[in-house]
N, C-alpha and C positions, 0 to 999 in steps of 0.2 A: 402268752407262751407259744411258741413256734412247736408244731409237732412235726418230728422227722420219722420216716419208717425206713428201717433196714431190712433188706431181703437177703438173707446171708446164711447158706447150710452149714458152715463151719462153727459150731457152737461157740468154741473158744473165742475164736476171732471175734464173733457177733458179741459176746459178753462184754469183752475188752471195748469194743467201739461204742456199745451202748452206754458203758459207764462213763467212758470219756466225754462222751456228748451231754451226757446228763450233768455233767461237772459245769458245763456252760448254760445251764438251765433250759435245757430242750426237753420237751416231752419226746420219749423215744419208744417206738413201738418194733417189735421184730418179728419177722415170720422167717422159718427154715425151710419151707418147701415152696416150690412155684406152683404147684396146682391150684391152687385157690387163691394165689396172690393177688391177681388182678380185681377178683371180686372184693376182695378184704381192703384194697387200696381204693377201690372206687366208694367203697362204703364209709371210710374214715376221713377221704380226702386230704393227706398229708400235705403240708408246706413243701416238703422236700422229701424225695424218693431215693434210696440208695440200693441200685441192684446189683447183686454179684450176677456174672454172664453166665456161670455154669452151675445150675441148680438142678435138683432132683424133679424129675416129672415135667418141667416147663424152664426153658433157658430164661435168661433176664432181659434177652432182646426181644424174646417173643411176648414176654409181659410187657415190656415199653411199648411195643407196636399196639398190644391190645387196648393198654390204657389210654394211649394217645388218642386213639379213635374216640374216645369218650369226651 
């Protein structure tokens, strides 16, 4: 089973997106805050990462830059 991680602060949108993706038998994790997103992404090593650009505490672009170096 593929593991997808969604980093999205809009909880309603995140819930709908996670439900939709789970219908296709994906394992989906959700984070709502950018502060510790890079750490959790690196710890879980998802197959696909979906990042919101405008997140509280750290932007999705900054998270992407941080994760890509690892």
